[in-house]
TIVO-2410 file (N, C-alpha, C; in nm, 3 decimals):
# residues 71
REC num residu      c1      c2      c3 atome chaine
REC   1      M   0.063  -0.098  -0.074     N      A
REC   1      M   0.032   0.033  -0.035    CA      A
REC   1      M   0.096   0.145  -0.017     C      A
REC   2      Y   0.022   0.231  -0.052     N      A
REC   2      Y   0.117   0.366  -0.049    CA      A
REC   2      Y   0.148   0.410   0.094     C      A
REC   3      Y   0.139   0.390   0.168     N      A
REC   3      Y   0.123   0.435   0.330    CA      A
REC   3      Y   0.313   0.405   0.362     C      A
REC   4      K   0.307   0.260   0.326     N      A
REC   4      K   0.479   0.186   0.356    CA      A
REC   4      K   0.514   0.274   0.241     C      A
REC   5      R   0.525   0.322   0.146     N      A
REC   5      R   0.598   0.412   0.023    CA      A
REC   5      R   0.630   0.531   0.063     C      A
REC   6      L   0.524   0.587   0.191     N      A
REC   6      L   0.557   0.716   0.243    CA      A
REC   6      L   0.643   0.683   0.324     C      A
REC   7      R   0.638   0.624   0.419     N      A
REC   7      R   0.810   0.555   0.532    CA      A
REC   7      R   0.922   0.542   0.408     C      A
REC   8      E   0.869   0.504   0.397     N      A
REC   8      E   1.011   0.407   0.255    CA      A
REC   8      E   1.106   0.558   0.265     C      A
REC   9      L   1.027   0.665   0.159     N      A
REC   9      L   1.018   0.828   0.103    CA      A
REC   9      L   1.095   0.873   0.218     C      A
REC  10      R   1.092   0.911   0.339     N      A
REC  10      R   1.041   0.959   0.476    CA      A
REC  10      R   1.254   0.880   0.487     C      A
REC  11      E   1.222   0.756   0.574     N      A
REC  11      E   1.386   0.726   0.583    CA      A
REC  11      E   1.480   0.737   0.507     C      A
REC  12      D   1.412   0.703   0.371     N      A
REC  12      D   1.585   0.730   0.295    CA      A
REC  12      D   1.615   0.838   0.267     C      A
REC  13      R   1.535   0.947   0.320     N      A
REC  13      R   1.625   1.054   0.316    CA      A
REC  13      R   1.657   1.109   0.528     C      A
REC  14      D   1.638   0.988   0.558     N      A
REC  14      D   1.669   1.064   0.716    CA      A
REC  14      D   1.648   1.183   0.775     C      A
REC  15      M   1.492   1.172   0.775     N      A
REC  15      M   1.369   1.223   0.809    CA      A
REC  15      M   1.314   1.184   0.929     C      A
REC  16      T   1.314   1.209   1.036     N      A
REC  16      T   1.196   1.191   1.131    CA      A
REC  16      T   1.080   1.240   1.095     C      A
REC  17      Q   0.951   1.154   1.152     N      A
REC  17      Q   0.810   1.160   1.126    CA      A
REC  17      Q   0.727   1.354   1.212     C      A
REC  18      R   0.830   1.353   1.277     N      A
REC  18      R   0.802   1.502   1.344    CA      A
REC  18      R   0.869   1.601   1.238     C      A
REC  19      E   1.014   1.596   1.242     N      A
REC  19      E   1.024   1.668   1.114    CA      A
REC  19      E   0.941   1.751   0.945     C      A
REC  20      L   0.905   1.619   0.906     N      A
REC  20      L   0.819   1.561   0.806    CA      A
REC  20      L   0.680   1.711   0.800     C      A
REC  21      A   0.617   1.644   0.931     N      A
REC  21      A   0.546   1.663   0.991    CA      A
REC  21      A   0.550   1.850   0.964     C      A
REC  22      A   0.640   1.858   1.071     N      A
REC  22      A   0.659   2.033   1.025    CA      A
REC  22      A   0.704   2.104   0.920     C      A
REC  23      I   0.715   1.999   0.824     N      A
REC  23      I   0.771   2.093   0.683    CA      A
REC  23      I   0.592   2.081   0.641     C      A
REC  24      L   0.495   2.035   0.619     N      A
REC  24      L   0.388   2.023   0.589    CA      A
REC  24      L   0.349   2.101   0.680     C      A
REC  25      E   0.288   2.142   0.810     N      A
REC  25      E   0.282   2.275   0.878    CA      A
REC  25      E   0.161   2.164   0.900     C      A
REC  26      M   0.198   2.054   0.987     N      A
REC  26      M   0.042   1.973   1.026    CA      A
REC  26      M   0.113   1.902   1.138     C      A
REC  27      P   0.027   1.878   1.276     N      A
REC  27      P   0.045   1.820   1.380    CA      A
REC  27      P   0.130   1.672   1.329     C      A
REC  28      Q   0.195   1.640   1.421     N      A
REC  28      Q   0.269   1.483   1.395    CA      A
REC  28      Q   0.164   1.373   1.409     C      A
REC  29      T   0.101   1.387   1.479     N      A
REC  29      T  -0.027   1.281   1.479    CA      A
REC  29      T  -0.077   1.265   1.396     C      A
REC  30      Q  -0.123   1.391   1.270     N      A
REC  30      Q  -0.215   1.364   1.194    CA      A
REC  30      Q  -0.089   1.274   1.073     C      A
REC  31      Y   0.000   1.335   1.028     N      A
REC  31      Y   0.120   1.279   0.952    CA      A
REC  31      Y   0.127   1.139   0.960     C      A
REC  32      I   0.127   1.103   1.084     N      A
REC  32      I   0.169   0.963   1.108    CA      A
REC  32      I   0.052   0.841   1.107     C      A
REC  33      R  -0.070   0.930   1.104     N      A
REC  33      R  -0.218   0.854   1.029    CA      A
REC  33      R  -0.186   0.805   0.859     C      A
REC  34      Y  -0.109   0.903   0.829     N      A
REC  34      Y  -0.067   0.875   0.682    CA      A
REC  34      Y   0.016   0.768   0.676     C      A
REC  35      E   0.122   0.777   0.688     N      A
REC  35      E   0.172   0.664   0.732    CA      A
REC  35      E   0.104   0.503   0.796     C      A
REC  36      Q   0.001   0.520   0.835     N      A
REC  36      Q  -0.052   0.392   0.926    CA      A
REC  36      Q  -0.116   0.386   0.820     C      A
REC  37      G  -0.172   0.415   0.725     N      A
REC  37      G  -0.308   0.405   0.633    CA      A
REC  37      G  -0.410   0.410   0.708     C      A
REC  38      K  -0.401   0.476   0.826     N      A
REC  38      K  -0.538   0.475   0.891    CA      A
REC  38      K  -0.608   0.636   0.866     C      A
REC  39      R  -0.545   0.700   0.769     N      A
REC  39      R  -0.642   0.849   0.683    CA      A
REC  39      R  -0.583   0.834   0.567     C      A
REC  40      D  -0.665   0.874   0.458     N      A
REC  40      D  -0.627   0.906   0.333    CA      A
REC  40      D  -0.551   1.009   0.326     C      A
REC  41      I  -0.417   1.046   0.188     N      A
REC  41      I  -0.346   1.204   0.211    CA      A
REC  41      I  -0.437   1.267   0.100     C      A
REC  42      P  -0.466   1.377   0.141     N      A
REC  42      P  -0.576   1.533   0.073    CA      A
REC  42      P  -0.445   1.559  -0.015     C      A
REC  43      T  -0.507   1.556  -0.135     N      A
REC  43      T  -0.453   1.613  -0.277    CA      A
REC  43      T  -0.286   1.735  -0.237     C      A
REC  44      E  -0.387   1.816  -0.119     N      A
REC  44      E  -0.250   1.921  -0.180    CA      A
REC  44      E  -0.103   1.865  -0.116     C      A
REC  45      V  -0.171   1.761   0.059     N      A
REC  45      V  -0.071   1.710   0.116    CA      A
REC  45      V   0.037   1.581   0.019     C      A
REC  46      L  -0.066   1.534  -0.081     N      A
REC  46      L  -0.017   1.456  -0.196    CA      A
REC  46      L   0.092   1.509  -0.260     C      A
REC  47      R   0.080   1.656  -0.330     N      A
REC  47      R   0.108   1.787  -0.428    CA      A
REC  47      R   0.240   1.838  -0.318     C      A
REC  48      K   0.260   1.815  -0.231     N      A
REC  48      K   0.363   1.865  -0.121    CA      A
REC  48      K   0.446   1.770  -0.142     C      A
REC  49      L   0.437   1.643  -0.147     N      A
REC  49      L   0.486   1.538  -0.114    CA      A
REC  49      L   0.587   1.478  -0.253     C      A
REC  50      C   0.530   1.534  -0.363     N      A
REC  50      C   0.575   1.514  -0.470    CA      A
REC  50      C   0.658   1.542  -0.459     C      A
REC  51      I   0.679   1.723  -0.472     N      A
REC  51      I   0.745   1.814  -0.441    CA      A
REC  51      I   0.862   1.790  -0.425     C      A
REC  52      L   0.812   1.749  -0.294     N      A
REC  52      L   0.989   1.738  -0.190    CA      A
REC  52      L   1.032   1.594  -0.244     C      A
REC  53      Y   0.970   1.515  -0.244     N      A
REC  53      Y   1.067   1.394  -0.310    CA      A
REC  53      Y   1.147   1.380  -0.435     C      A
REC  54      K   1.053   1.483  -0.518     N      A
REC  54      K   1.111   1.509  -0.670    CA      A
REC  54      K   1.060   1.322  -0.725     C      A
REC  55      V   0.928   1.276  -0.652     N      A
REC  55      V   0.879   1.161  -0.718    CA      A
REC  55      V   0.717   1.236  -0.810     C      A
REC  56      S   0.659   1.124  -0.918     N      A
REC  56      S   0.544   1.173  -0.923    CA      A
REC  56      S   0.441   1.100  -0.793     C      A
REC  57      A   0.319   1.133  -0.804     N      A
REC  57      A   0.218   1.090  -0.765    CA      A
REC  57      A   0.173   0.942  -0.771     C      A
REC  58      D   0.238   0.894  -0.911     N      A
REC  58      D   0.207   0.756  -0.932    CA      A
REC  58      D   0.304   0.693  -0.874     C      A
REC  59      Y   0.394   0.732  -0.893     N      A
REC  59      Y   0.502   0.677  -0.715    CA      A
REC  59      Y   0.442   0.666  -0.566     C      A
REC  60      I   0.415   0.717  -0.539     N      A
REC  60      I   0.396   0.777  -0.408    CA      A
REC  60      I   0.251   0.670  -0.381     C      A
REC  61      L   0.169   0.659  -0.475     N      A
REC  61      L   0.060   0.587  -0.459    CA      A
REC  61      L   0.056   0.466  -0.523     C      A
REC  62      E   0.206   0.433  -0.580     N      A
REC  62      E   0.233   0.288  -0.633    CA      A
REC  62      E   0.120   0.282  -0.786     C      A
REC  63      L   0.097   0.341  -0.836     N      A
REC  63      L   0.039   0.294  -0.956    CA      A
REC  63      L   0.159   0.204  -1.080     C      A
REC  64      P   0.123   0.127  -1.155     N      A
REC  64      P   0.172   0.057  -1.223    CA      A
REC  64      P   0.308   0.144  -1.329     C      A
REC  65      E   0.402   0.138  -1.355     N      A
REC  65      E   0.448   0.190  -1.446    CA      A
REC  65      E   0.443   0.193  -1.596     C      A
REC  66      G   0.400   0.307  -1.643     N      A
REC  66      G   0.353   0.308  -1.844    CA      A
REC  66      G   0.231   0.260  -1.782     C      A
REC  67      L   0.106   0.269  -1.689     N      A
REC  67      L   0.010   0.292  -1.719    CA      A
REC  67      L  -0.057   0.335  -1.819     C      A
REC  68      K  -0.171   0.311  -1.917     N      A
REC  68      K  -0.221   0.404  -1.984    CA      A
REC  68      K  -0.330   0.405  -1.935     C      A
REC  69      W  -0.393   0.561  -1.982     N      A
REC  69      W  -0.496   0.621  -1.953    CA      A
REC  69      W  -0.574   0.613  -2.069     C      A
REC  70      E  -0.713   0.580  -2.065     N      A
REC  70      E  -0.825   0.572  -2.196    CA      A
REC  70      E  -0.881   0.683  -2.175     C      A
REC  71      R  -0.889   0.756  -2.308     N      A
REC  71      R  -0.957   0.885  -2.271    CA      A
REC  71      R  -1.099   0.912  -2.394     C      A
***
């Protein structure tokens, strides 16, 4: 699930949950719920995480690589 990826991205950058929550301007307990999969990530938070980690939302959400969307 995507919440595991959130933890991996944070740990790869040697950040604590407290540090990341401060960057996202939210309480640490709120961020912890995202990593535990107890709360869905709002679009604006997902956007901030993509910019911070320099990855796509597809990567964070663990969507298949090369996924084609029908129009």
